[in-house]
Phi, psi and omega in degrees: 000320179297329179292329182286311190251001187084204182286159181296339176292332180275344188288321180298314179294331175292316175301312180297323181289325174298318180293316174303309184296324176296318181295318177298315182298319181290323175297327183277318190284327184297311177297321180299317177292325172302317180290319180298318180291324176295320176294321177298323181294325181276001191310139177169169179275135178269137174276119189290342180279311185266341179076015175251164178288130178264347179222168174094187182288337184255033181309131175087352182255157174281151177298147181288324185233140183278331182201177178294315181296323177298321181295309182305309181305309184294320181293318176302311184290315188266342192240029170097031177068215182301322182294335179292335175281352178245026177296133179089007181277000000 
């Protein structure tokens, strides 16, 4: 075991560093994944004249979000602040 990880003194900081980096990665990826899923749920072709979906499940409706940043803002504003971005976690 010492050959793989070095001395036992170095193992604990390595484990803690791995846990911290995993937590930070999850904190960043979860809201981003939520926005991606919301866009995928609305998928369809937009009619350039009317600005509504001409295909898909939301045919005849306008898109809920104008851009990715708008999606983050609207979810934050309408769904409980920061905790709204972590729904389903």
